[in-house]
N, C-alpha and C positions, 0 to 999 in steps of 0.2 A: 504494500500500500504506500502511496506517495503522501508526502506532507506538503500540500500546496495551499497557499493562502488565498485562493480564489473561492468566493462563495457565490454560487448561482442564486439568482433571485426568483421568487415565485415558484413556478412549476418546471423550472429548468434543472438539468443534470449535467455535471461535468464528467466527461469520459476520457480515459487514456486508451486510444485505439491499440489493439494488439497488432503486431507486424503481420503483413501478408506472408503467406507461405512462399518459401524460396525453392523448395523441392517438392515434387508430387509424391504421393505414397509409393509410386513405382520407381522413384529415384531420379526422375527427369527434372533438370534445373529449369526454373522459370525465370526468363529475363525480366528486368524492370519494366520494359515496355508492355509486357503481357500480363503483369500482375493485376489482379482485381483490387479495388479499393477495399480495405478491411471493413468487415461488418460486425465485428465484435470487439469488446473492450471492457476495461475495468471501471466501475463507478468510483470516482475520486471524491466528489462532493455532490450534495443535493440541495435544492432550494428549500424554502421554509414551508411550502404548501403541504398540507396533510394528505392530499390525494396521491402523492408520489409513492409508488409501491415497491421501489427498489431501495437497497441499502448500500452504504459505502462499502467497497470491497467486493461486491458481487460482480461476476462476469455476465455481460448482457449481449444480446443480439439486437442490432438496430438496422433501419432501412439504409440501403446503399448510398443514397444522397442526402441523408439526414444530417442536421446540425451545421454549425458554423465552426470553421477552424480557428484556433486560438493558440498562439505560441507564447510560452511563458518559461523563462529561464532556459531557453534552448530546447524545450520539449513541446511537441505539438499535441494539443488536446482538441476535443470536440465539445461544444456546449450545445445542448438540444433540449427541446420540450420533452417532458417525460412520456408523452404519448407517442413519440418516435421510437421508443424502446419496444421491441417486439416480444422478447422473452428473456428470462434469466436462465443461465446454464450452469 
């Protein structure tokens, strides 16, 4: 878990995307140009709204084009509405 001083407002959630796979299950290397945008990540912080169903530290799946990119201290995060989260894994 990360110690980030960013606090999302309202119904928003801060996500640390997990890196895209570099090798397939069969061992084939995937070049950067062919990698898909990650669709899962760790919840780093949540807003103050009581409707948010995820907790800090959970790994979640989210829509492919969800959220807004945010760079903080050299690390790229996504900040998104809690409704963009599809599932907890």
